[in-house]
MARBA-150376 format. One record per atom (N, C-alpha, C, CB): chain; x negated, y negated, z; atom name. Coordinates in steps of 0.2 Angstrom, whole numbers. Last residue first. Glycine has a CB too. Layout:
<atoms>
chaine A	X X	Y Y	Z Z	atome CA
...
</atoms>
This chain:
<atoms>
chaine A	X -152	Y -124	Z 984	atome N
chaine A	X -151	Y -117	Z 984	atome CA
chaine A	X -150	Y -115	Z 991	atome C
chaine A	X -156	Y -113	Z 981	atome CB
chaine A	X -156	Y -137	Z 984	atome N
chaine A	X -149	Y -136	Z 984	atome CA
chaine A	X -147	Y -129	Z 985	atome C
chaine A	X -146	Y -138	Z 977	atome CB
chaine A	X -169	Y -137	Z 983	atome N
chaine A	X -167	Y -139	Z 989	atome CA
chaine A	X -159	Y -138	Z 990	atome C
chaine A	X -168	Y -146	Z 991	atome CB
chaine A	X -171	Y -134	Z 969	atome N
chaine A	X -173	Y -129	Z 975	atome CA
chaine A	X -170	Y -131	Z 981	atome C
chaine A	X -181	Y -129	Z 975	atome CB
chaine A	X -167	Y -146	Z 963	atome N
chaine A	X -164	Y -140	Z 962	atome CA
chaine A	X -165	Y -135	Z 968	atome C
chaine A	X -165	Y -137	Z 955	atome CB
chaine A	X -177	Y -155	Z 968	atome N
chaine A	X -170	Y -156	Z 970	atome CA
chaine A	X -166	Y -150	Z 969	atome C
chaine A	X -167	Y -162	Z 966	atome CB
chaine A	X -189	Y -149	Z 962	atome N
chaine A	X -188	Y -149	Z 969	atome CA
chaine A	X -181	Y -150	Z 971	atome C
chaine A	X -193	Y -155	Z 972	atome CB
chaine A	X -185	Y -152	Z 948	atome N
chaine A	X -186	Y -145	Z 951	atome CA
chaine A	X -186	Y -144	Z 958	atome C
chaine A	X -193	Y -142	Z 948	atome CB
chaine A	X -185	Y -166	Z 948	atome N
chaine A	X -179	Y -162	Z 946	atome CA
chaine A	X -179	Y -155	Z 949	atome C
chaine A	X -177	Y -162	Z 939	atome CB
chaine A	X -198	Y -168	Z 951	atome N
chaine A	X -193	Y -171	Z 955	atome CA
chaine A	X -187	Y -167	Z 954	atome C
chaine A	X -192	Y -178	Z 955	atome CB
chaine A	X -204	Y -162	Z 939	atome N
chaine A	X -206	Y -160	Z 946	atome CA
chaine A	X -201	Y -162	Z 951	atome C
chaine A	X -213	Y -163	Z 948	atome CB
chaine A	X -199	Y -170	Z 929	atome N
chaine A	X -197	Y -163	Z 930	atome CA
chaine A	X -199	Y -160	Z 936	atome C
chaine A	X -201	Y -159	Z 924	atome CB
chaine A	X -204	Y -183	Z 933	atome N
chaine A	X -197	Y -182	Z 933	atome CA
chaine A	X -195	Y -174	Z 933	atome C
chaine A	X -194	Y -185	Z 927	atome CB
chaine A	X -218	Y -179	Z 930	atome N
chaine A	X -216	Y -182	Z 937	atome CA
chaine A	X -208	Y -181	Z 938	atome C
chaine A	X -218	Y -189	Z 938	atome CB
chaine A	X -218	Y -177	Z 917	atome N
chaine A	X -220	Y -171	Z 922	atome CA
chaine A	X -217	Y -173	Z 929	atome C
chaine A	X -227	Y -171	Z 921	atome CB
chaine A	X -214	Y -189	Z 912	atome N
chaine A	X -209	Y -183	Z 911	atome CA
chaine A	X -211	Y -178	Z 916	atome C
chaine A	X -210	Y -181	Z 904	atome CB
chaine A	X -225	Y -197	Z 916	atome N
chaine A	X -218	Y -199	Z 918	atome CA
chaine A	X -214	Y -193	Z 918	atome C
chaine A	X -215	Y -205	Z 914	atome CB
chaine A	X -235	Y -190	Z 908	atome N
chaine A	X -235	Y -190	Z 915	atome CA
chaine A	X -228	Y -192	Z 919	atome C
chaine A	X -240	Y -196	Z 918	atome CB
chaine A	X -230	Y -193	Z 895	atome N
chaine A	X -231	Y -186	Z 897	atome CA
chaine A	X -231	Y -186	Z 905	atome C
chaine A	X -237	Y -183	Z 894	atome CB
chaine A	X -231	Y -207	Z 895	atome N
chaine A	X -224	Y -204	Z 894	atome CA
chaine A	X -225	Y -197	Z 897	atome C
chaine A	X -222	Y -204	Z 887	atome CB
chaine A	X -245	Y -209	Z 896	atome N
chaine A	X -240	Y -211	Z 902	atome CA
chaine A	X -234	Y -208	Z 901	atome C
chaine A	X -240	Y -219	Z 901	atome CB
chaine A	X -248	Y -203	Z 884	atome N
chaine A	X -250	Y -200	Z 890	atome CA
chaine A	X -246	Y -202	Z 896	atome C
chaine A	X -258	Y -201	Z 891	atome CB
chaine A	X -243	Y -213	Z 875	atome N
chaine A	X -240	Y -206	Z 875	atome CA
chaine A	X -242	Y -202	Z 881	atome C
chaine A	X -243	Y -202	Z 869	atome CB
chaine A	X -250	Y -224	Z 879	atome N
chaine A	X -243	Y -224	Z 879	atome CA
chaine A	X -240	Y -217	Z 880	atome C
chaine A	X -240	Y -228	Z 873	atome CB
chaine A	X -263	Y -220	Z 875	atome N
chaine A	X -262	Y -222	Z 882	atome CA
chaine A	X -254	Y -222	Z 883	atome C
chaine A	X -264	Y -229	Z 883	atome CB
chaine A	X -262	Y -217	Z 862	atome N
chaine A	X -263	Y -212	Z 866	atome CA
chaine A	X -261	Y -214	Z 873	atome C
chaine A	X -270	Y -209	Z 866	atome CB
chaine A	X -261	Y -230	Z 857	atome N
chaine A	X -255	Y -226	Z 856	atome CA
chaine A	X -256	Y -220	Z 861	atome C
chaine A	X -254	Y -224	Z 849	atome CB
chaine A	X -274	Y -234	Z 859	atome N
chaine A	X -269	Y -238	Z 863	atome CA
chaine A	X -262	Y -233	Z 862	atome C
chaine A	X -267	Y -244	Z 859	atome CB
chaine A	X -281	Y -225	Z 851	atome N
chaine A	X -282	Y -225	Z 858	atome CA
chaine A	X -276	Y -228	Z 862	atome C
chaine A	X -289	Y -228	Z 860	atome CB
chaine A	X -276	Y -230	Z 838	atome N
chaine A	X -275	Y -223	Z 840	atome CA
chaine A	X -276	Y -222	Z 848	atome C
chaine A	X -279	Y -218	Z 837	atome CB
chaine A	X -282	Y -243	Z 838	atome N
chaine A	X -274	Y -242	Z 838	atome CA
chaine A	X -272	Y -235	Z 841	atome C
chaine A	X -272	Y -244	Z 832	atome CB
chaine A	X -296	Y -240	Z 838	atome N
chaine A	X -293	Y -243	Z 844	atome CA
chaine A	X -285	Y -242	Z 844	atome C
chaine A	X -295	Y -250	Z 844	atome CB
chaine A	X -300	Y -223	Z 832	atome N
chaine A	X -298	Y -230	Z 831	atome CA
chaine A	X -294	Y -233	Z 837	atome C
chaine A	X -293	Y -230	Z 824	atome CB
chaine A	X -314	Y -213	Z 836	atome N
chaine A	X -306	Y -214	Z 837	atome CA
chaine A	X -305	Y -222	Z 836	atome C
chaine A	X -304	Y -213	Z 845	atome CB
chaine A	X -325	Y -207	Z 825	atome N
chaine A	X -324	Y -212	Z 830	atome CA
chaine A	X -316	Y -213	Z 830	atome C
chaine A	X -328	Y -218	Z 829	atome CB
chaine A	X -328	Y -200	Z 813	atome N
chaine A	X -327	Y -196	Z 819	atome CA
chaine A	X -325	Y -201	Z 825	atome C
chaine A	X -333	Y -192	Z 821	atome CB
chaine A	X -330	Y -210	Z 804	atome N
chaine A	X -324	Y -205	Z 803	atome CA
chaine A	X -323	Y -201	Z 809	atome C
chaine A	X -326	Y -201	Z 797	atome CB
chaine A	X -342	Y -215	Z 807	atome N
chaine A	X -336	Y -219	Z 809	atome CA
chaine A	X -330	Y -215	Z 808	atome C
chaine A	X -335	Y -225	Z 804	atome CB
chaine A	X -354	Y -204	Z 814	atome N
chaine A	X -351	Y -207	Z 808	atome CA
chaine A	X -344	Y -210	Z 810	atome C
chaine A	X -350	Y -202	Z 803	atome CB
chaine A	X -366	Y -209	Z 826	atome N
chaine A	X -360	Y -205	Z 825	atome CA
chaine A	X -356	Y -208	Z 819	atome C
chaine A	X -355	Y -204	Z 831	atome CB
chaine A	X -377	Y -216	Z 823	atome N
chaine A	X -377	Y -212	Z 830	atome CA
chaine A	X -371	Y -207	Z 829	atome C
chaine A	X -376	Y -217	Z 836	atome CB
chaine A	X -382	Y -214	Z 806	atome N
chaine A	X -378	Y -217	Z 812	atome CA
chaine A	X -379	Y -213	Z 818	atome C
chaine A	X -371	Y -219	Z 810	atome CB
chaine A	X -381	Y -212	Z 790	atome N
chaine A	X -386	Y -213	Z 795	atome CA
chaine A	X -383	Y -217	Z 800	atome C
chaine A	X -393	Y -216	Z 792	atome CB
chaine A	X -374	Y -201	Z 779	atome N
chaine A	X -373	Y -206	Z 784	atome CA
chaine A	X -378	Y -206	Z 789	atome C
chaine A	X -366	Y -206	Z 787	atome CB
chaine A	X -372	Y -196	Z 763	atome N
chaine A	X -377	Y -196	Z 768	atome CA
chaine A	X -375	Y -202	Z 773	atome C
chaine A	X -384	Y -195	Z 766	atome CB
chaine A	X -357	Y -190	Z 755	atome N
chaine A	X -361	Y -195	Z 757	atome CA
chaine A	X -367	Y -193	Z 762	atome C
chaine A	X -357	Y -201	Z 761	atome CB
chaine A	X -346	Y -189	Z 744	atome N
chaine A	X -351	Y -185	Z 746	atome CA
chaine A	X -357	Y -189	Z 748	atome C
chaine A	X -354	Y -180	Z 740	atome CB
chaine A	X -329	Y -188	Z 739	atome N
chaine A	X -334	Y -192	Z 742	atome CA
chaine A	X -339	Y -187	Z 745	atome C
chaine A	X -332	Y -197	Z 748	atome CB
chaine A	X -322	Y -178	Z 733	atome N
chaine A	X -321	Y -185	Z 731	atome CA
chaine A	X -326	Y -190	Z 733	atome C
chaine A	X -314	Y -188	Z 733	atome CB
chaine A	X -322	Y -162	Z 727	atome N
chaine A	X -326	Y -167	Z 732	atome CA
chaine A	X -325	Y -174	Z 729	atome C
chaine A	X -333	Y -165	Z 732	atome CB
chaine A	X -307	Y -154	Z 726	atome N
chaine A	X -312	Y -157	Z 723	atome CA
chaine A	X -316	Y -162	Z 728	atome C
chaine A	X -311	Y -160	Z 716	atome CB
chaine A	X -295	Y -149	Z 732	atome N
chaine A	X -301	Y -147	Z 735	atome CA
chaine A	X -307	Y -149	Z 731	atome C
chaine A	X -301	Y -139	Z 735	atome CB
chaine A	X -284	Y -156	Z 728	atome N
chaine A	X -286	Y -150	Z 724	atome CA
chaine A	X -293	Y -147	Z 726	atome C
chaine A	X -286	Y -152	Z 716	atome CB
chaine A	X -284	Y -167	Z 736	atome N
chaine A	X -279	Y -161	Z 737	atome CA
chaine A	X -280	Y -155	Z 733	atome C
chaine A	X -272	Y -164	Z 735	atome CB
chaine A	X -301	Y -170	Z 739	atome N
chaine A	X -295	Y -171	Z 737	atome CA
chaine A	X -290	Y -166	Z 738	atome C
chaine A	X -295	Y -173	Z 729	atome CB
chaine A	X -313	Y -171	Z 753	atome N
chaine A	X -310	Y -167	Z 747	atome CA
chaine A	X -303	Y -170	Z 746	atome C
chaine A	X -309	Y -160	Z 750	atome CB
chaine A	X -328	Y -178	Z 758	atome N
chaine A	X -321	Y -179	Z 758	atome CA
chaine A	X -318	Y -175	Z 752	atome C
chaine A	X -318	Y -186	Z 758	atome CB
chaine A	X -342	Y -176	Z 768	atome N
chaine A	X -339	Y -174	Z 762	atome CA
chaine A	X -331	Y -174	Z 762	atome C
chaine A	X -341	Y -167	Z 760	atome CB
chaine A	X -356	Y -181	Z 775	atome N
chaine A	X -349	Y -182	Z 775	atome CA
chaine A	X -346	Y -181	Z 769	atome C
chaine A	X -347	Y -189	Z 778	atome CB
chaine A	X -370	Y -178	Z 786	atome N
chaine A	X -367	Y -177	Z 779	atome CA
chaine A	X -360	Y -177	Z 780	atome C
chaine A	X -369	Y -170	Z 776	atome CB
chaine A	X -382	Y -188	Z 795	atome N
chaine A	X -376	Y -184	Z 794	atome CA
chaine A	X -374	Y -183	Z 787	atome C
chaine A	X -370	Y -188	Z 798	atome CB
chaine A	X -394	Y -192	Z 806	atome N
chaine A	X -393	Y -191	Z 799	atome CA
chaine A	X -387	Y -186	Z 798	atome C
chaine A	X -399	Y -189	Z 795	atome CB
chaine A	X -395	Y -192	Z 819	atome N
chaine A	X -394	Y -198	Z 816	atome CA
chaine A	X -393	Y -198	Z 809	atome C
chaine A	X -399	Y -203	Z 818	atome CB
chaine A	X -407	Y -179	Z 820	atome N
chaine A	X -402	Y -182	Z 823	atome CA
chaine A	X -401	Y -189	Z 820	atome C
chaine A	X -404	Y -183	Z 831	atome CB
chaine A	X -409	Y -167	Z 807	atome N
chaine A	X -412	Y -174	Z 810	atome CA
chaine A	X -406	Y -178	Z 813	atome C
chaine A	X -415	Y -178	Z 804	atome CB
chaine A	X -402	Y -157	Z 802	atome N
chaine A	X -407	Y -156	Z 808	atome CA
chaine A	X -410	Y -162	Z 810	atome C
chaine A	X -412	Y -150	Z 805	atome CB
chaine A	X -386	Y -166	Z 801	atome N
chaine A	X -391	Y -162	Z 798	atome CA
chaine A	X -396	Y -160	Z 804	atome C
chaine A	X -395	Y -166	Z 793	atome CB
chaine A	X -369	Y -164	Z 806	atome N
chaine A	X -376	Y -167	Z 808	atome CA
chaine A	X -381	Y -163	Z 804	atome C
chaine A	X -377	Y -167	Z 815	atome CB
chaine A	X -355	Y -165	Z 796	atome N
chaine A	X -360	Y -161	Z 799	atome CA
chaine A	X -366	Y -165	Z 800	atome C
chaine A	X -361	Y -154	Z 796	atome CB
chaine A	X -339	Y -164	Z 791	atome N
chaine A	X -344	Y -169	Z 793	atome CA
chaine A	X -349	Y -164	Z 797	atome C
chaine A	X -341	Y -175	Z 798	atome CB
chaine A	X -326	Y -164	Z 779	atome N
chaine A	X -331	Y -160	Z 782	atome CA
chaine A	X -337	Y -165	Z 784	atome C
chaine A	X -334	Y -154	Z 778	atome CB
chaine A	X -309	Y -167	Z 777	atome N
chaine A	X -316	Y -170	Z 777	atome CA
chaine A	X -320	Y -165	Z 781	atome C
chaine A	X -317	Y -177	Z 779	atome CB
chaine A	X -294	Y -167	Z 767	atome N
chaine A	X -299	Y -164	Z 772	atome CA
chaine A	X -306	Y -167	Z 771	atome C
chaine A	X -299	Y -156	Z 771	atome CB
chaine A	X -281	Y -180	Z 767	atome N
chaine A	X -286	Y -175	Z 764	atome CA
chaine A	X -290	Y -172	Z 769	atome C
chaine A	X -290	Y -178	Z 758	atome CB
chaine A	X -278	Y -189	Z 778	atome N
chaine A	X -278	Y -191	Z 771	atome CA
chaine A	X -283	Y -186	Z 767	atome C
chaine A	X -281	Y -198	Z 770	atome CB
chaine A	X -286	Y -179	Z 789	atome N
chaine A	X -282	Y -186	Z 788	atome CA
chaine A	X -283	Y -188	Z 781	atome C
chaine A	X -285	Y -191	Z 794	atome CB
chaine A	X -294	Y -169	Z 797	atome N
chaine A	X -288	Y -168	Z 792	atome CA
chaine A	X -284	Y -174	Z 792	atome C
chaine A	X -284	Y -162	Z 795	atome CB
chaine A	X -311	Y -165	Z 798	atome N
chaine A	X -306	Y -170	Z 799	atome CA
chaine A	X -300	Y -169	Z 794	atome C
chaine A	X -309	Y -177	Z 799	atome CB
chaine A	X -322	Y -154	Z 806	atome N
chaine A	X -317	Y -155	Z 801	atome CA
chaine A	X -312	Y -160	Z 803	atome C
chaine A	X -314	Y -147	Z 799	atome CB
chaine A	X -339	Y -154	Z 811	atome N
chaine A	X -332	Y -156	Z 812	atome CA
chaine A	X -328	Y -156	Z 805	atome C
chaine A	X -332	Y -163	Z 815	atome CB
chaine A	X -353	Y -149	Z 819	atome N
chaine A	X -349	Y -148	Z 813	atome CA
chaine A	X -342	Y -150	Z 815	atome C
chaine A	X -349	Y -141	Z 811	atome CB
chaine A	X -369	Y -151	Z 826	atome N
chaine A	X -362	Y -153	Z 826	atome CA
chaine A	X -359	Y -152	Z 819	atome C
chaine A	X -362	Y -161	Z 828	atome CB
chaine A	X -382	Y -147	Z 826	atome N
chaine A	X -378	Y -144	Z 831	atome CA
chaine A	X -371	Y -145	Z 830	atome C
chaine A	X -380	Y -145	Z 838	atome CB
chaine A	X -389	Y -147	Z 809	atome N
chaine A	X -389	Y -148	Z 816	atome CA
chaine A	X -384	Y -144	Z 820	atome C
chaine A	X -389	Y -155	Z 818	atome CB
chaine A	X -397	Y -140	Z 795	atome N
chaine A	X -391	Y -141	Z 799	atome CA
chaine A	X -392	Y -142	Z 806	atome C
chaine A	X -386	Y -135	Z 798	atome CB
chaine A	X -407	Y -148	Z 782	atome N
chaine A	X -405	Y -143	Z 786	atome CA
chaine A	X -398	Y -145	Z 790	atome C
chaine A	X -410	Y -142	Z 791	atome CB
chaine A	X -413	Y -156	Z 772	atome N
chaine A	X -410	Y -159	Z 778	atome CA
chaine A	X -408	Y -154	Z 783	atome C
chaine A	X -404	Y -163	Z 776	atome CB
chaine A	X -417	Y -147	Z 762	atome N
chaine A	X -422	Y -151	Z 766	atome CA
chaine A	X -419	Y -154	Z 772	atome C
chaine A	X -425	Y -156	Z 761	atome CB
chaine A	X -404	Y -142	Z 759	atome N
chaine A	X -409	Y -137	Z 761	atome CA
chaine A	X -415	Y -141	Z 765	atome C
chaine A	X -413	Y -133	Z 755	atome CB
chaine A	X -398	Y -154	Z 754	atome N
chaine A	X -395	Y -150	Z 760	atome CA
chaine A	X -400	Y -145	Z 763	atome C
chaine A	X -389	Y -147	Z 758	atome CB
chaine A	X -406	Y -155	Z 742	atome N
chaine A	X -406	Y -160	Z 748	atome CA
chaine A	X -404	Y -157	Z 754	atome C
chaine A	X -402	Y -166	Z 745	atome CB
chaine A	X -403	Y -144	Z 735	atome N
chaine A	X -410	Y -145	Z 737	atome CA
chaine A	X -410	Y -150	Z 743	atome C
chaine A	X -414	Y -147	Z 731	atome CB
chaine A	X -389	Y -146	Z 733	atome N
chaine A	X -391	Y -140	Z 737	atome CA
chaine A	X -398	Y -141	Z 739	atome C
chaine A	X -390	Y -134	Z 732	atome CB
chaine A	X -391	Y -158	Z 725	atome N
chaine A	X -387	Y -158	Z 731	atome CA
chaine A	X -389	Y -152	Z 736	atome C
chaine A	X -379	Y -158	Z 730	atome CB
chaine A	X -398	Y -152	Z 714	atome N
chaine A	X -401	Y -157	Z 718	atome CA
chaine A	X -397	Y -158	Z 725	atome C
chaine A	X -400	Y -164	Z 714	atome CB
chaine A	X -388	Y -143	Z 709	atome N
chaine A	X -394	Y -140	Z 712	atome CA
chaine A	X -398	Y -146	Z 716	atome C
chaine A	X -399	Y -138	Z 706	atome CB
chaine A	X -379	Y -152	Z 704	atome N
chaine A	X -377	Y -148	Z 710	atome CA
chaine A	X -383	Y -145	Z 713	atome C
chaine A	X -372	Y -142	Z 707	atome CB
chaine A	X -388	Y -167	Z 701	atome N
chaine A	X -385	Y -161	Z 699	atome CA
chaine A	X -383	Y -157	Z 705	atome C
chaine A	X -390	Y -156	Z 695	atome CB
chaine A	X -385	Y -185	Z 701	atome N
chaine A	X -388	Y -179	Z 704	atome CA
chaine A	X -384	Y -172	Z 702	atome C
chaine A	X -388	Y -179	Z 712	atome CB
chaine A	X -385	Y -199	Z 698	atome N
chaine A	X -385	Y -194	Z 693	atome CA
chaine A	X -388	Y -187	Z 696	atome C
chaine A	X -389	Y -196	Z 687	atome CB
chaine A	X -374	Y -206	Z 711	atome N
chaine A	X -381	Y -205	Z 708	atome CA
chaine A	X -381	Y -199	Z 703	atome C
chaine A	X -386	Y -203	Z 714	atome CB
chaine A	X -362	Y -207	Z 717	atome N
chaine A	X -364	Y -213	Z 713	atome CA
chaine A	X -371	Y -212	Z 709	atome C
chaine A	X -364	Y -219	Z 716	atome CB
chaine A	X -362	Y -197	Z 726	atome N
chaine A	X -357	Y -196	Z 720	atome CA
chaine A	X -359	Y -202	Z 715	atome C
chaine A	X -350	Y -197	Z 722	atome CB
chaine A	X -369	Y -200	Z 737	atome N
chaine A	X -372	Y -195	Z 732	atome CA
chaine A	X -368	Y -195	Z 725	atome C
chaine A	X -373	Y -188	Z 735	atome CB
chaine A	X -371	Y -214	Z 745	atome N
chaine A	X -366	Y -211	Z 741	atome CA
chaine A	X -370	Y -206	Z 736	atome C
chaine A	X -361	Y -215	Z 738	atome CB
chaine A	X -377	Y -218	Z 760	atome N
chaine A	X -379	Y -216	Z 754	atome CA
chaine A	X -374	Y -212	Z 750	atome C
chaine A	X -387	Y -213	Z 754	atome CB
chaine A	X -374	Y -229	Z 773	atome N
chaine A	X -371	Y -224	Z 769	atome CA
chaine A	X -375	Y -224	Z 762	atome C
chaine A	X -363	Y -225	Z 768	atome CB
chaine A	X -376	Y -233	Z 789	atome N
chaine A	X -379	Y -234	Z 783	atome CA
chaine A	X -376	Y -228	Z 779	atome C
chaine A	X -387	Y -235	Z 782	atome CB
chaine A	X -367	Y -241	Z 803	atome N
chaine A	X -369	Y -235	Z 799	atome CA
chaine A	X -372	Y -237	Z 792	atome C
chaine A	X -364	Y -230	Z 799	atome CB
chaine A	X -366	Y -247	Z 820	atome N
chaine A	X -366	Y -248	Z 812	atome CA
chaine A	X -368	Y -241	Z 809	atome C
chaine A	X -371	Y -254	Z 810	atome CB
chaine A	X -366	Y -246	Z 833	atome N
chaine A	X -361	Y -243	Z 830	atome CA
chaine A	X -361	Y -244	Z 822	atome C
chaine A	X -354	Y -245	Z 833	atome CB
chaine A	X -378	Y -245	Z 846	atome N
chaine A	X -377	Y -247	Z 839	atome CA
chaine A	X -371	Y -243	Z 836	atome C
chaine A	X -383	Y -246	Z 835	atome CB
chaine A	X -384	Y -251	Z 862	atome N
chaine A	X -379	Y -247	Z 858	atome CA
chaine A	X -378	Y -249	Z 851	atome C
chaine A	X -372	Y -246	Z 861	atome CB
chaine A	X -400	Y -258	Z 862	atome N
chaine A	X -394	Y -256	Z 865	atome CA
chaine A	X -390	Y -252	Z 860	atome C
chaine A	X -390	Y -263	Z 866	atome CB
chaine A	X -413	Y -259	Z 857	atome N
chaine A	X -410	Y -265	Z 860	atome CA
chaine A	X -403	Y -263	Z 863	atome C
chaine A	X -410	Y -270	Z 855	atome CB
chaine A	X -416	Y -247	Z 852	atome N
chaine A	X -420	Y -249	Z 858	atome CA
chaine A	X -417	Y -255	Z 861	atome C
chaine A	X -427	Y -250	Z 855	atome CB
chaine A	X -408	Y -246	Z 841	atome N
chaine A	X -406	Y -243	Z 847	atome CA
chaine A	X -410	Y -244	Z 853	atome C
chaine A	X -406	Y -235	Z 846	atome CB
chaine A	X -415	Y -252	Z 831	atome N
chaine A	X -410	Y -256	Z 834	atome CA
chaine A	X -407	Y -253	Z 840	atome C
chaine A	X -404	Y -255	Z 829	atome CB
chaine A	X -425	Y -242	Z 829	atome N
chaine A	X -427	Y -249	Z 832	atome CA
chaine A	X -421	Y -252	Z 835	atome C
chaine A	X -430	Y -253	Z 826	atome CB
chaine A	X -417	Y -232	Z 824	atome N
chaine A	X -421	Y -231	Z 830	atome CA
chaine A	X -423	Y -237	Z 833	atome C
chaine A	X -427	Y -226	Z 828	atome CB
chaine A	X -412	Y -238	Z 812	atome N
chaine A	X -407	Y -236	Z 817	atome CA
chaine A	X -411	Y -235	Z 824	atome C
chaine A	X -404	Y -230	Z 815	atome CB
chaine A	X -424	Y -239	Z 805	atome N
chaine A	X -421	Y -245	Z 807	atome CA
chaine A	X -416	Y -244	Z 812	atome C
chaine A	X -417	Y -248	Z 800	atome CB
chaine A	X -427	Y -225	Z 803	atome N
chaine A	X -431	Y -229	Z 807	atome CA
chaine A	X -428	Y -236	Z 809	atome C
chaine A	X -438	Y -231	Z 803	atome CB
chaine A	X -416	Y -222	Z 795	atome N
chaine A	X -417	Y -219	Z 802	atome CA
chaine A	X -421	Y -223	Z 806	atome C
chaine A	X -419	Y -212	Z 801	atome CB
chaine A	X -419	Y -229	Z 784	atome N
chaine A	X -413	Y -231	Z 787	atome CA
chaine A	X -413	Y -228	Z 794	atome C
chaine A	X -407	Y -228	Z 784	atome CB
chaine A	X -431	Y -223	Z 780	atome N
chaine A	X -431	Y -230	Z 781	atome CA
chaine A	X -425	Y -232	Z 785	atome C
chaine A	X -431	Y -234	Z 775	atome CB
chaine A	X -427	Y -210	Z 778	atome N
chaine A	X -431	Y -211	Z 784	atome CA
chaine A	X -431	Y -218	Z 785	atome C
chaine A	X -438	Y -208	Z 783	atome CB
chaine A	X -419	Y -212	Z 766	atome N
chaine A	X -416	Y -209	Z 772	atome CA
chaine A	X -420	Y -211	Z 778	atome C
chaine A	X -415	Y -202	Z 772	atome CB
chaine A	X -429	Y -216	Z 757	atome N
chaine A	X -424	Y -220	Z 759	atome CA
chaine A	X -420	Y -218	Z 765	atome C
chaine A	X -418	Y -221	Z 753	atome CB
chaine A	X -437	Y -204	Z 757	atome N
chaine A	X -440	Y -210	Z 760	atome CA
chaine A	X -434	Y -215	Z 761	atome C
chaine A	X -445	Y -213	Z 755	atome CB
chaine A	X -427	Y -195	Z 751	atome N
chaine A	X -430	Y -194	Z 758	atome CA
chaine A	X -433	Y -200	Z 761	atome C
chaine A	X -435	Y -188	Z 758	atome CB
chaine A	X -424	Y -196	Z 738	atome N
chaine A	X -420	Y -199	Z 743	atome CA
chaine A	X -423	Y -199	Z 750	atome C
chaine A	X -413	Y -196	Z 743	atome CB
chaine A	X -433	Y -189	Z 731	atome N
chaine A	X -434	Y -196	Z 730	atome CA
chaine A	X -429	Y -200	Z 736	atome C
chaine A	X -432	Y -198	Z 723	atome CB
chaine A	X -428	Y -176	Z 732	atome N
chaine A	X -434	Y -178	Z 736	atome CA
chaine A	X -435	Y -185	Z 736	atome C
chaine A	X -441	Y -175	Z 732	atome CB
chaine A	X -417	Y -177	Z 724	atome N
chaine A	X -416	Y -175	Z 731	atome CA
chaine A	X -422	Y -177	Z 735	atome C
chaine A	X -415	Y -167	Z 731	atome CB
chaine A	X -421	Y -180	Z 712	atome N
chaine A	X -418	Y -185	Z 716	atome CA
chaine A	X -417	Y -183	Z 723	atome C
chaine A	X -411	Y -187	Z 713	atome CB
chaine A	X -426	Y -170	Z 704	atome N
chaine A	X -431	Y -174	Z 708	atome CA
chaine A	X -428	Y -179	Z 713	atome C
chaine A	X -437	Y -177	Z 704	atome CB
chaine A	X -418	Y -163	Z 696	atome N
chaine A	X -420	Y -169	Z 693	atome CA
chaine A	X -425	Y -172	Z 697	atome C
chaine A	X -414	Y -174	Z 692	atome CB
chaine A	X -415	Y -146	Z 694	atome N
chaine A	X -417	Y -151	Z 698	atome CA
chaine A	X -419	Y -157	Z 694	atome C
chaine A	X -422	Y -149	Z 703	atome CB
chaine A	X -404	Y -141	Z 680	atome N
chaine A	X -409	Y -140	Z 685	atome CA
chaine A	X -411	Y -146	Z 689	atome C
chaine A	X -415	Y -137	Z 683	atome CB
chaine A	X -387	Y -145	Z 677	atome N
chaine A	X -394	Y -144	Z 675	atome CA
chaine A	X -398	Y -143	Z 681	atome C
chaine A	X -396	Y -150	Z 670	atome CB
chaine A	X -373	Y -149	Z 676	atome N
chaine A	X -375	Y -143	Z 678	atome CA
chaine A	X -382	Y -141	Z 676	atome C
chaine A	X -369	Y -138	Z 676	atome CB
chaine A	X -365	Y -164	Z 679	atome N
chaine A	X -371	Y -161	Z 676	atome CA
chaine A	X -372	Y -154	Z 680	atome C
chaine A	X -377	Y -166	Z 677	atome CB
chaine A	X -353	Y -167	Z 687	atome N
chaine A	X -353	Y -165	Z 681	atome CA
chaine A	X -359	Y -162	Z 678	atome C
chaine A	X -351	Y -171	Z 676	atome CB
chaine A	X -351	Y -161	Z 704	atome N
chaine A	X -354	Y -165	Z 699	atome CA
chaine A	X -354	Y -163	Z 692	atome C
chaine A	X -362	Y -166	Z 701	atome CB
chaine A	X -341	Y -151	Z 709	atome N
chaine A	X -344	Y -157	Z 712	atome CA
chaine A	X -346	Y -162	Z 708	atome C
chaine A	X -349	Y -155	Z 718	atome CB
chaine A	X -338	Y -139	Z 703	atome N
chaine A	X -334	Y -145	Z 701	atome CA
chaine A	X -336	Y -152	Z 704	atome C
chaine A	X -327	Y -144	Z 702	atome CB
chaine A	X -346	Y -130	Z 710	atome N
chaine A	X -348	Y -132	Z 704	atome CA
chaine A	X -344	Y -138	Z 701	atome C
chaine A	X -347	Y -126	Z 699	atome CB
chaine A	X -347	Y -135	Z 727	atome N
chaine A	X -344	Y -131	Z 722	atome CA
chaine A	X -346	Y -134	Z 715	atome C
chaine A	X -336	Y -131	Z 723	atome CB
chaine A	X -361	Y -136	Z 738	atome N
chaine A	X -356	Y -140	Z 734	atome CA
chaine A	X -354	Y -135	Z 728	atome C
chaine A	X -360	Y -146	Z 730	atome CB
chaine A	X -363	Y -130	Z 753	atome N
chaine A	X -364	Y -129	Z 746	atome CA
chaine A	X -359	Y -132	Z 742	atome C
chaine A	X -364	Y -121	Z 745	atome CB
chaine A	X -360	Y -132	Z 766	atome N
chaine A	X -364	Y -137	Z 763	atome CA
chaine A	X -365	Y -136	Z 756	atome C
chaine A	X -371	Y -137	Z 767	atome CB
chaine A	X -351	Y -122	Z 770	atome N
chaine A	X -349	Y -128	Z 770	atome CA
chaine A	X -353	Y -133	Z 766	atome C
chaine A	X -348	Y -131	Z 777	atome CB
</atoms>
């Protein structure tokens, strides 16, 4: 999941050093998040877009090696496929969105408690309340209908 296909970035040359150069920026965002969390819940996120940087495939692989893998992996299937995984550093996530041809469209490092892509949208939650109420109502009606049928036998 973390290995970028060769079609990810145009340059196919050895390491440029950008993978190591990004680490201080990541730690600065992570320190900021840690400070904000001391005051209460934080739902903001900082995003570092790797697609906008002149990184080679080898740079991306090197960065992923340094960041490692954590305990959380998710696949999101909305408007294309997305892979989201926690790195070995809590609060540092990798988010990769794929196009219909499986090319990587977005390749981000997200510094957050949880990436926004994994958070339920308020409209989806409201719709779920309605759907669950309908499910309960249908189950109750089925239960009543079943009991009425049994009493007629």
